[in-house]
C-alpha positions in Angstrom: 74.4 102.7 90.0 78.1 103.0 90.4 80.2 104.2 87.4 83.9 104.6 87.0 86.1 105.0 84.0 88.4 102.3 82.7 91.8 103.8 81.9 95.2 102.7 80.9 97.3 105.7 81.8 96.4 107.9 84.8 97.1 111.5 84.4 98.3 113.7 87.3 95.6 113.9 90.0 94.5 117.4 89.0 93.1 115.8 85.8 90.7 113.6 87.6 87.5 114.7 89.3 84.9 112.9 91.5 81.6 112.1 90.0 78.4 110.9 91.6 79.1 107.3 92.6 82.5 107.1 90.9 85.5 108.9 89.5 86.2 110.2 86.0 89.9 110.1 84.9 90.9 111.4 81.4 93.4 109.5 79.3 95.6 110.7 76.4 95.0 107.6 74.3 91.3 107.1 74.1 91.4 104.6 71.3 93.8 102.3 73.1 91.7 102.7 76.2 88.6 101.6 74.3 90.4 98.6 72.9 91.6 97.6 76.3 88.2 98.2 77.8 86.6 96.0 75.2 88.9 93.1 76.1 87.9 93.5 79.8 84.2 93.8 78.9 84.3 90.8 76.6 86.1 88.6 79.2 83.9 89.7 82.1 80.6 90.2 80.2 80.1 93.7 81.6 77.4 96.2 80.5 79.2 99.0 78.7 78.6 102.6 77.8 81.2 104.5 75.8 81.0 108.2 75.6 83.1 110.6 73.6 85.7 111.1 76.4 85.1 108.3 78.8 84.4 104.6 79.2 82.0 103.5 81.9 81.0 100.1 83.1 78.9 99.0 86.1 81.6 96.7 87.4 84.9 98.2 86.7 88.7 97.7 86.5 90.9 100.8 87.0 94.5 100.9 85.9 96.4 103.2 88.2 100.1 103.6 87.6 100.1 100.4 85.7 98.8 98.5 88.7 95.5 96.7 88.3 92.9 97.5 90.9 89.6 95.6 90.7 86.3 96.7 92.3 82.7 95.6 92.2 
């Protein structure tokens, strides 16, 4: 399975790290990220797993420098 975080604000590259099959990127505003992720999940009917510090979905949308990049 491929997992990647959904994020709103990307921190400098040193704050991101590769994971098995995906990338983890931290965000300052987790609650806002959760709310935004929920909108995406609801609209795209994606399976969701929310951890304490990250948001992961099987099909993902990553916000990078306020530009939306979609991947499946």
